[in-house]
N, C-alpha and C positions, 0 to 999 in steps of 0.2 A: 750650691748655693740654695738646692731644694731640701725638701724633708722627707720622710716615711711616715705615712698614715697621721698624717696631722697638719694642723695649721702650724708654717712655720714663722717664726717673726726672724730676725737679721741673726741668723746663729754666730755670726763674727764679734757681733757685740754682745748678743746675751745668750752667752751659750749656757751660762747655769738655769735660768730660767729654761731654756730651752729642752734640758734633759729633766728636768723637774715636771712639766708640762706632756711631754713626750708618752706615757704612761694613760693619761687620761684622755688621748686622743687613739688609744691602737685600737681601741672598740668600732670605731669607725670606718675600717680598712673594707670590710664586706661590704660597703657601700660605695664609699668614693675617695679615691687617694687625692690629695691635697697639695700642691706647692704652692707657697711665695715667691716670687724673684720681681727683682725690680725690671723697669721697662728698658729699652735702648742696650741690651744685652748683648755683647759679639756673638756672631755664628760660632756654631760649635763648643757655646758655654752648656757646662753639666746643669741642667735643672735638679735632679737629683737620679738615685740609682732607682728605674723603675724595676725591673726584675727582682733584685733584692727587697723592694717592698712588696713587689706582689707573692713574695716568698719562693721566686725560682732561682734553681742553682746557676753556676755560670755553663754549666754542664749539659743542661736542658734547653739553654736559649737556639740552637742549630736546631733542635729539632719543634720547640713550642711557637718558632718564628714567631717570635714577639714584635709587634711592630703598631701604627698608629694610625687611626681611623678616623679624619678627620675633613671636613672642607677644605680649609686652610692649612698649607705646609710650614703652622709655626714652630710646629717640632716634628723629633726624628727620632727612634732609638736606636743606641748601638749594637750593630750585632753581636759583637764580642763580650762585651762589659755589659750592656743591659741600661746604659745611661739613658735617661732623656736628654736630650742636647737641643738646643736652639737651632734650628734650621733658616730661619728668618728673619726680616726686623720686626722688634717688637714694640712700636709706638702705642702709647696707653692714649692720645690723645686721636690718634686716627683710626685707633680698636674702637675705643668708648667713649668719644668724647668728653663731655662734661659729667657724666656719671660716676657717683661717690666712689662706685664701687666696680672693678673692673675686673672679669674674670674670664679665662677660657676653657671651656667645658669641649673632650672631646672624647674619644673611647681607646682604650688598648685591646690590641687583638692578638691573641695567643691560640694556636691551633694545636692540635693532637694532643688531649683533643679541643675542638674549638670552644672559646669562651672568650667573654669580651666582658672588659672593666673600664670604670668610669673614673674620669681623671679630672679633676679640676685645677687648673694655674691659677691665682689670681697675680693679677700684673699692677705692681707698688707703682707709684707715680714719683718721678723724681724732679727737682727744678731745671728743667730743659727750656724753658721758655720764658722770656722777657718780658715783663709788662709793655703792652706798648699803646700809645694814642693812636688815636685816628686818623689827627694833624699834628705836624709838628709846632703850629703855631697856632692862638687862638687870637681874633679882633674882640673884644668888648667894650662898648659906648657904655657912657655911665654919665646920666646928666649930674653939672653940677649941683641941680638941689635936691640930689639923692640924700635921705637921711642915714645918717648912720642906724647901720643894723641890717639897712636893706643884702639882700642875697643874691647873688649871680650864680645859675648854673654853669658848671666846666664843663669842656668836653672829659669823658672816662678815658680811662686802658684799660687794655682786656689783657688776660693772662690764660693762655693756654690750659695750663698746670690746674690742679687740685690741693682742697687742703690747705695745708700752711705755705706750699710751694706756689699758692694764686696770689692773686692781687689781695694786699690786706690796708693798704694807706697810702694814702697824698702827702707830701710835702711842700711847703711855699716858700719860695724864698722872704727874706725878712722884708718887711714893707711895714713903715708907719699907719697906711691906710689903711692896707685890706690885713684879712685875717683866713686863715681855712678852715672849712668844718664837713663833716662826710656824712653822707645820708648814705642808704642802704637798700634797694630795691626788692620786691615781693621775692625774684628769684635766688636773692642770696649778696648781688653785685651792688657794689659801691660806687659812689662817683663822686664827685667835690662838688663845691659849693665855695665860693668867694663873700664874704663877708666883708662890706666896709665899716670900717672900725670907726673916721673921722671925716667931716666932710670935706667936699673936695673943691677946688676954687679953679676953674681954669683959668683965671687969667696970670694966677701963680704958675702952675703946673697944669699942661693940654694932656698931657699922656704918662703914662707908668707902664713899667717892663718887669714884669714878675717871671719868673722859673716854678714851674710845676713837676713835681718828682712823685713816681708811680714806682711804690715797694710792696716785694713780696717776703716772706720768711723763711724762704729757701734756706737750704746750707751748699753754699754760700748764697745770701741773699741777691737779687738780681733788678735792677730798675732802668727806669726811663724816664725821660724829661722831653715837656713839651714847655714853649716859649706864650707868655699870657701878655699883649698888648693891649692896654685899656685908655681910651679915649674918652677925654671928658668934654661933656656938650651942653649945651644951652641946656637951661632946664623944660622938663616935660612932667608937670606934676604929678601927674597918674600914668602907672603901666596898666599893659590889659590884665583883668584879671579872670580866669577860665571858672567856668562854672563849677566846676567841683576838681578837685586835687589830682584823682585815678579816676579812672573810667575800665570796668571791667564790663566783659563782655565775652560770650560762648559762642564758637561756633564751629557748626560739621565740617567735617574734614572733606567733604564729597560737594560743597558750595562751587557754583559754577564760579570763574574769572568775572569780573565787575558787579559782584553783589557786594551792597552797600553794607560796612560792617557797623558804623555807628558815625554820628554829628558831634564834632565839639563845638562848644561855642565860647568866647570869651568877649568881653565887656570891656572898653575905656572911657574914662569919664570925662576926658576932654574932648575938645572938638578940634574942628577940620581934620588938617596931617596928621596931629599927634590922635586923632580917634583913629584913622582908619587902620583896622589890622589885619595882618595877614598870617598863614598859619603855616609853619612846616615842620619836618621831622628834624629832631637835633640828630641824629647821626644819621642823612638819609641816603649813603654809602650804604650804610648795613642794611637797608628796610628794602627787601627785595622781593618780599610775598604782599605788600599792600602800597596804594598811590593815595595821595591827598590831595584835596582839592582848597586850593591857598589863602582861595577867597572864601568859600562854604566850611571848612571844617571837615568838607565828609571824605569819611576813610571807606575804602572800598579792595575789594581783593584784587591785586593785581595776577598771582599766578596760583597755581591749584596748590592748595591745602595737603599736608600728608602728615596722620598723627605718628605716623610709624617713624617720619625725622623729625618734626619737631613737634611738641606736645604743647606747649607755650611759647606765647612771643610777649616781653614786654617794649613799648615803645615809646620815647620820650618826644613829645610835643612844644612846638614853642609857638607863643602869640607876638608878633611884633607889632607895634602902634609905628605912625608914622614918625614920632618924634626918635625913635630907635628905643623904647623902653621895649622888655621883653616880658613873657611870664611863660611860665611852662609847667605841664600835667605829663601825667605819665597812662597810658592806653596798655591795659592785658588784656591778651587776647587769649581764650582757652581754646584749645582745638579737641574737639570733641571725636572720639572713635567711631567710625563706622564698620561695619563689615564688609570692608571691600577688599581684602586680600583673599585669595584661594590659598586652602591649605597644601602645601608641598611634600612628596615621599620622596624624601635621600635614600639609598640602596647604599649600602658601605659593605665591604668585605663580602664580595661575591664572589662564590668558588664557578671556576669555570665547569666543573664536574661532578655530577651527585654518583656514586657507586650504588646500583640497585641495591646492596645488602646492607646499606644503612637502618641502625636499630632505630625502632622511635625515640622520639625526643633529641635527635641529632640537630644541633645547630647548624642552620645551612647559609642564614643572611644575617646581618644585621641592617636595618633600615632605623631610620628619624625623620619625624614628622615637624613639620614647620607653619607657623603660621604669622605675620609679624602682627597682627590685630592684639587687642589688649582684653584682659579679662575673658567674659563667657566669649564674644566673637574670636576669640585664640585659642579658644578650649576644642581639642582635635579627638576625634575617636576613628578608629581605623578599622578596616571589615575587610576580609579577605571574600574577592569573588569566587564565583564557580566550585565547583566538586571538584577537588584537588586532595589528595594525600599529603598538606601541609597545614599549619595552622601558626598564629602568631600569638605570642606572649608579650605582654610589659614587662621590659625591661625597668625602665626608669620614666621618667617624665619625658614623654615624648621620645622615646626611645622604646623600640621594638624589636624581637626576636622571631624570626622564622626557624619553625623547627620541622620536622617531618611528625605528620599523625598516622600515617598507613604503610601498609607494606608496598616499595618501591617494583616497579617489574619494568625492565627494558626492553621487554619483548613486544610488551603489550602498548607501551604510553613510551617511546625513547626519548621524548621532551616532554613539559608541562608548561604552559604560557600563564604566568602569575600575572592576577592583576590584584592590587591593593589602593582600595578605594579610602580617601580619608576626608571626614566631614567634620565643618566645625560646630560648635552652636550657637552661631547668629542668627538672626531674623531678617530676611531669609538665609539658611545655611546656605552655606560655601561646600562644592566638594571638588576635588581632582582627584583621577587615577594615573597611577604609575605601573608598567608592564615590565616583566622580564620575561626571558626564556630558559629555563633551568634544563640541562640534559643529561641526562640518566649515562654513565656507565655502566659497561656491561660486568657480567660476574658469569663465570661459566655455570651456572646453575640448571641448563637443560641439557641432557645426554642426546645424540643423534637417535632418529625414529629413520626407522625404513617404510619405505613407500608400500611393502605388504607386510603381511605377517611371517610370511613363508611363500617360498619359490620352488617351482617344480620347472623343469627345463629337460626336452626330448632331444637328444644325440643319434643321431644315424649310427652306426656303428662303420667303420674303417675311414672314420672322420679324418679328416688332416689336419697334423701335429699342429699346434700353433695358433689355430684357427679360434675363434672367440666363439664359446658358447653358449653365454650369459651375461648380464650386466645387473648388479644389484645397485639401488640408490638409496641413501639415506639423508636427511636435510636434519639441519641443526641451528635452531634461531638465533643463537648468541652471533657474537660479533667477532670479525679478525680471527686469532687462531683460536679462541674458544667456538667458532663456527666453522673452522675448516677440519675435513671430516676425513680419514685415511680407513682404507681397509684392509684384511689380515682376513686368515684360513688358521681358528685355532683349537678347533675338534672336526675330525671323521671318524667314519665307521673301516675307512683303507687304513693299513698298517702306516704307523708316521713315517718309518723309514721310506715308502714307497706313495706316500701322497703326494712329494714333490715331482715325480718322475707321473703324474697322473695330469692335475690340474695345477692353476696358480692363477693370482689374482691380483689383478692392477692396484696397487695402493691409492692410485691418483680419483682413476675413474669407477674403480667396482666392477670392472671387465673380468671376465672370468674367462681362461684360456686352457685351453686344453693342449697337455704337452708329450702325446702319446695318441695312436690310434686308438678307439674301442673296440672291444671285441664283444658282440653281446653273447656270444658263445663262453665265453669264460665270466664275464662281469657284465651284469642285466641292469643294476643300477648302484648308486653308491649314495650319502647322504654328506653335507659338508656342516660346517658352523662357519657364518663368516659373522666378522665384529667389526662394527663401525664404530672408529673412538676419533674423539676429537682433539686439539692441541691445547687446551686448557690446561689451567694449574688448580688442583689437581685434575688430573682428565677422566672424561666420563666416555662410556661404551655402552652397544647395543649389540645382541648379539641375534641373528637370525638363520633359520634354516635353506638350506637349499639341496636339492633332493633332484639329483641327475640318473636321467632313466635312458638307458642303452637300446635304441630301436633297432630293429632284426632289420636285417638286410640281405639278399637271396645270394650271398656268398659261398653258401654249400651245396654241394652236388647230392642227389639222395645215393645212399652208400644200400646196395643188393646184401641182403641175410640169406635169402631162402630164394631160387638154388645156389648154394654154394660147392665151390672145386672140391672134388673129392682130393685123399690122403697126397695122391702124383699128380695134380694139378688138372685132373679129368674131368669131364664134368658128369653128374649121375644121370641117371635116367630114374621116369616113373611108369610104371607099369600097369595098364587097366586092362581089365576082363577084354575079351574081345565081345561079348555079350552086351556089354554097359550100355545102356539108354541113352538117350539125349538128358540132358543136364546132368551128367553124373559128373561129379567133381575129381577133377583129374588131382592136380596140385593146385599150391597158391603161392604168389610171387609175394614174397616177403621185402620190404624196403624200409629203411629211417630215413629221414632228413636232418643233420644236427641244427637245421635253424627251427624258427619257430614261428605261428600263426600261417598264415596264409604262405608265405615261404615254405611251409613245410606238409602242406596239404597235396597228397602227390595221388597220381592216375598213370593209370596201366594201358598202353597200350601194344596191339600187335604191329610188328614191324614184317616179318618172313615169317610163312608156315610153310609147310610141304602139303599141305593139303588144307587150302585156304579155308574152306568151310567147315572143316571138321571140328572144330573149338571154337570158344567163345572165350573171353575174357573180361572180368568187372573191372567197370573203368574206376571204380574208387577200391572194390577187395582185393582185386588182383589174382581173384578165384580163376583158375582154368577149368571150362565144364566142359563135354562132349556137346555139340551140337546136333549131330544127328548119331543114327549106329553107324556104327565101322562097316563099309561095304567091302564086295567082293575085290573089288580093283582099288582099294584103298593099300597103300603101306602100312607095313605093320609096324617099322619105326619110322615118327612122326617128330618133328625138328620145329619148334618155335624160337621163335626172336622177338621178345618183348625188351619194351621201351617204358619205363619207369619217366615220368616228369613230375614235376614240383610244381607250384603256384606263381612261384615268384616272376618278376617282370625283371628283365629274361628271365624267362624258365630254364633250370638246368637240366640234365637228365643223363641218368647209365643204364644199360643193358643187359638182360638177362639172357643165356639162351636154355630151354627146357628141352630134352628129349625123351619121348615118349614111347613107350614100344607096347602094343596089344598083344597080349598074351595070357592066358587061362592059369600058365604055372609058369614058375622061373626055369625049370627044367626045359621047357620046349626049346628057350634062348640060350642056356650055358654052353652046348657045344659051339654054338655059332659066335660067343661073342667070346668063347677062349679062345679059339684059332683065326679069331681076327686079328692082323696086325696092325697095330699103331699107326693111325694115320699121318701124315706128316701136316706139318704145319698150311692151314689152308692162308693164310695171310704172307708166310715167307714164299708158297707157291704164286700166289697172286701179284708178289712184287718182282718175282723173276719174270714170270709171264710178261708183267707190263716190261718189265727193261727190256724185254729179247726183242716185243712189237714197237718199242719205240728206236730199238737200234733198226730192224728193219724196215721200217718206215724212212728213217733217215738213207737208207743204203738204195731206196727204190726214188728217193726224192735225188739222190747224186745222179744215178743211172739216167732218170729222166732229164735232168738239165743234160747230159753228157752226149743223149740222144739229139735232144732237141737241137742241141748246136750243132752235130752233126749233119743232120738231115738238112740243116738249114732252114728248120721251121718247116719243112713241108708234110713234115707227117703228124699227126696230133696224136699226141698220147694219151690212150683212155685209161684210165686204169682198172685193174681185172676183180670185179667182186668176188670177195671171200666170203665162203660160207662153211659153216660147223654143221658136221652130220652128226648124229647123235643116234645112239640104239633104240630101237623101240622097245627095251625091255624095261627102260625106266621110265619113270612117271615125270613130263616134265612138270616145271611151274615159272611162276614168271613174278617171284613178289615184286610189289614197291618198296623202293628203299629211297628213303628223305637223302638224295646228294650231299645234302648240308647239314647236316642232323649233329647236333651239340654233343658234347664231351661224353662219351662213354658209350656211342654209339657207333655201329662197325660199318663203314659205308659197303662192306659186300661182305656173304658168305656163299655157303656151298650147302648142298644138298647131297646127303649120302644114300644111293639107291641099293636095294640088296636085288639081286633078281633071281629068278626060280634056279639059274644056273649057277648059283653061288657066287657070281662076280660080281665084282663092285664098281661102279664110275662115277664118274662125277660130271654132275653137272653148273659150269659157272655161269650165275644169275646177270641179268643184265637191268640196269634201272631204266624203268619207263616212263615212270610218272612220279612227283610227288608224293609224300604223304601228309594229311592236316594234320594239326598237333591232335586234335581231339578225336582222328579216325579210329576205330577199333576194328576195323574189314581189309580186307587188302583191295577190293573195289568198292567202287565210288555210293557203295551203298551203304547206308546210315542207322541201318536197324537195329546192329549192334552183333549180328551174328557172321559168322566165317563163312564165305563162300568161295567158291572157285572163282579162279582169273575171269577178268570176263575176257580175254584175249586168248584162251585155252583151248584148242579147238578139238586137242588129240585125247581130251580126258573124257571120259564115259559123262554123259550128262546127266543129273541126277536131279529132280526136281525136290528143293529144300522142303522139308517137313517144317509143319508150324510148331511152334516153340508149344513146349508143356504147358498148360496152363496153372502149373505149380513152379515155372522157370525163377519167380522170384526166390529169394531166402526165405526158408521161416525165420521164426524169430529166433529161433537158438542161433541158427546158420550163419545170421546178421552178425557186421563187423560191430564190433563194441567192445568197452572193457569186459575183462574178464566179470563172466558171471551178469553182463549188462542186457537188459531186456527191453530197450529202447533204443531208437535208432531209425534211419533211412539208407536208401540204397545209397544215395550220395557221400554217405561217411556224414559224421559232424566234427568238431573243434574237439578238443582236449578241453578236460574243465579248466584245469586250472596249471599253473606249471609244475607240481609236485605231481601230480598225476603224468603229467608227459616224460618228464625225469624218469622216474618208476618204470613207465613204458619202454624208455630207449633202453634200462639197463636190463630191462627184463630181455628184450630183443637179442641185445648184443651177449647176454649169456646163453641163449638157447640157441643163437646162430652160432656163437664159437664149439659151444658143445657139438653140432652137426657137422661143422668144417671140419674139426677135425678126428672124426668119423669116434669120437670116444662114448655117446649116448649110444643106447642099446635098442636101435630102430629095428622092428621086425617088419617081416612082408604082411602085405595084407591089403585090401581094397581100401582101408581108411588111413594108410599110412601116408609117411613121405617120403617113404622109399629105403630101401636096406640094402648092404652092401652083401655083394656073394659069399662071402666068406663063412658069413650067420647060417648059412644052409637053409633050405627051402621051409624047414618047419618050425623058424625062430618069427612067431608072429606078433601081432599087436596087442596081445593079451599077456604078453611078460614084459612090456614095458609101456608106461605113460606115453600120451599122445601129447608132444612140446607144444603143437601148434595153438592148442587153447590159452598159453600164455604168452606167446608172442602178439604185439602188439604195434600198430602202424604208426606212428609218429604226423600227424596233422588229423588224424581222426581218432574216436574211441573204439572202433574195430581191433580185433582178437580175431586169432584162425580158431576153428571150432572143428573136433573130428563130424559127429553128427553124421555117422555113414552110414545110418538108415534110413537120414532123410535125403541125402545127398542121390541115393540111388534108388530106395526102395527093397533092398536084397542084403543079406547077410553077406558082408565082406566073406569072400572067398580066400581060403588060404593061399599064401603066396603070392597073390595076384599085384600086391607093391612092394615087392623084392624091386630094386635099384640096383643097376651094372653100368659098369662103365660104356659110356656111349661108340668108344673106338669097336668094341668088339663087333662082330656079324652076328646079324638077326636071320631067324628064319620064319617065314611067312606059314 
């Protein structure tokens, strides 16, 4: 029943005319789509194919989601065919009343992209209402003296239809005395008048019965009837007369009830009762807005007037005298519009969510403004309040589009409160505001951001595998999956196949875990590249570097490089001239520690000495020097037990045994050394003696128990005192040995004493007191020089000579990097990791060369000692002094020869030759 892009007449009746007019209306498609349908169409009736008229194909319908946006659901769109269907009753009289034209305007909304189309459906009137009289019967009194031609107004009928379907004419039943004529009001409505054709004679006939019929011109025509009863009365010669036939008045719609509209007047030339006039509404039941004073003819406002409902009133008044004669007039009231209606803003097609990546100019919503006032009072302008990234565009009269005007960012503003103000042009103007909330949808437009530009974490070595070492954190301002961050390792300076065995990262928390125990000596640092990646589509990511520094722990004991054992496992010895002065450099203990920093800072301590006051030991340098000149009673062969301790907590240590022989040449000691038998292992002998002592104590204990039982506890047992006698030919010593020394420290040792008779005796040592960790002497004196034991009364008492004024090392003798000219007596730290590693490599190389006997070392005062197989003539001048290149880890010290500075004399040939300590020596 509808048509495309043009006004449609009834196609079923005029198909040819429709096809002829169709091209003429096609250009209007861009503005408005019009349909014309009759009222009272059944629900589901097709108005027209809206999708086809808009140019949509059937395949597009599911995605375009074509629908109707209107205040009242009169129409709907079929999702399958795109037809515009009737969804509720269409009663033209209810919708538009008596308006000559009746059209429903609404918008059709299509999505993807969002657009709006204006649709106009004109409702045609059908003849569905019958003309109806206000009363089924009327009674009319006519005086018998009425003259022919006298007119009497009859009650009119009403038809809700318009045009040809409304009331068109009246018909009167046949009568010899009466005829019917039609009159038309200013609003176009018609009313009948009864005309007297011939005089009446009450004496002949007192009443007449007539039938009045109201007809319309509909197809088919409808009609209704009313009965008229005419009563003939006695003569009342003069009827009332109004001052004017039509009264016109203009009345503002905002007048208050009780306000006087006007006052009508009528006169009657009769006298007495026949001159008494009363006023009334001709159709009193239809008049609800006004009230009439029947005596004075004053018309007042009864109820509030509303221009938007009724713009004009046409009222018929009757004036009746006492004799029953009636006169009529018409009162026409025009209602004047006032600006009494506030404009309304109505939102249509409002989306639930707006994506933040919407382009500029994207249609967001459709809104309409409505003002019931007319003319300039109903002219409305819209304004968008506040600073928002939107604007409104005029789509058609009183219809606007809300579109985007700037870039949206959900992270800054997740929602906007939109307020639109509508203002009319009345005086004073009225306005109203309507607010909506627009929610912004999230788009994955933000990459994760780490809380720090880079991370550095310090992990102590020997850490527990599986423990957390660090945690990285990244934030993403997006929502939902777009803001969920997961972590992974994407790069490292470690080998890819080894990476998983070192560290792992939790994808959810960013916690970094160690997979193994780190070793500072093998791996000091490594770097990871961690990635934070969100779950958006497409996913965004960010990288950050994590540097792991492995801190050193004191887990490596010092390693003594010199003195090293000989090829057969025996310790070598150093030879010192008999005339060596105090401060003479005897040898130097060289040790390394695989740790670094303070854990590798070594200190040297004397644990045991044959002659406690004869030698001194540098706390940081490890240099062994003579503290005094060799005395007549001093043994030619001396033994020192040195402990090397690092600076860790707790400290670790190692021990070294030094054998020193006082002789001017190697030939002096060669015979004794050659004939001396190899000594047995003192540790094995000590263990043997301990087992024997334990067995003896057990036997004595058993015997004591047996004797106690036998004697009945009458005799007391006193264990015999045991004493050991020693020969006076040997020098006694009581070195102090710590009973609980750390690893590498021997709890017991022995002294080899050489007598004048050529016999060898062993003295077993007893530990009398502990040695403090920083003590360099055998007694409680902390001056730094070695003194005899405080409790040794058998040794010849010697007054300790004051140290030389140059007992400190010269600049060339001080420990330091090879060639270094700076440093202090306590040693300094290595400059950097590279220096330390090179020092350790050189120490190991030199120590290996010295240990396996492959270096060609010659005897001399400034040498580290030579094997006897090279002969006394093999001196230091034949080989370089390797001690110049020996570094001490934990300090920048080196061993330097500086023989001339050490003792102030030229080195004597053969004085530095080394031999195994197992041989005999001669004094």
